C-alpha positions in Angstrom: 165.2 -8.8 226.6 167.2 -6.7 228.8 166.4 -6.3 232.5 163.7 -8.8 232.4 164.2 -12.2 234.2 161.9 -15.5 234.7 162.1 -19.1 235.8 162.3 -21.4 233.4 162.5 -25.3 233.5 165.0 -26.9 231.5 166.9 -30.2 231.2 170.1 -30.1 233.1 171.9 -32.8 230.4 171.2 -33.6 226.9 173.2 -34.4 223.9 172.1 -32.5 220.2 173.5 -34.2 217.0 174.0 -31.8 213.5 176.7 -30.8 211.2 179.4 -27.7 211.2 179.8 -24.9 209.4 182.2 -26.9 207.1 180.1 -30.4 206.8 181.7 -32.2 209.8 179.5 -34.0 212.2 178.7 -32.6 215.4 178.0 -35.2 218.3 177.6 -33.4 222.2 176.7 -33.8 225.8 176.8 -31.2 227.6 175.1 -30.4 231.1 174.8 -26.9 233.3 175.1 -23.6 232.1 176.3 -25.0 228.4 172.8 -27.9 228.5 170.9 -24.0 228.9 172.5 -22.2 226.6 171.7 -24.7 223.7 168.3 -24.9 224.5 167.8 -21.2 225.0 169.0 -21.0 221.2 167.5 -23.8 219.7 163.9 -21.8 220.9 164.8 -18.6 219.1 165.5 -21.4 215.6 162.0 -22.5 216.9 160.2 -18.7 217.3 160.1 -19.4 220.9 161.3 -16.7 223.3 161.9 -17.1 227.3 158.4 -15.9 228.0 156.6 -18.7 226.7 158.4 -20.7 228.5 157.7 -19.4 231.8 156.9 -21.8 234.6 155.8 -19.5 237.0 154.1 -16.0 235.5 154.7 -14.3 239.1 158.8 -14.7 238.9 158.3 -12.8 235.9 159.5 -8.9 236.0 161.9 -6.3 236.3 165.5 -7.8 238.2 165.0 -4.7 240.9 161.6 -6.0 241.5 162.0 -9.8 241.6 165.1 -9.0 243.8 162.8 -6.8 246.2 160.2 -9.2 246.0 162.3 -12.0 247.4 161.7 -14.1 244.1 165.4 -13.9 242.8 168.7 -13.3 244.7 169.9 -10.1 244.5 172.5 -9.7 242.1 176.0 -7.3 244.0 176.6 -4.5 242.1 
């Protein structure tokens, strides 16, 4: 959703397992941004979009409005 942001709770660290495109096993422990991305992409596989996971609906909206309201940090131009 271009231009929209919201606060979504995510685990900071996680482990995921599966197989890659060649059928080889994958077993990884990740943290930080990588962990957030994995959870975001798994949500897509389950048909879940980030607005479905909002922890605070007052902090969801277009970036300029959220910055003006002080709900998210201002991004340098």
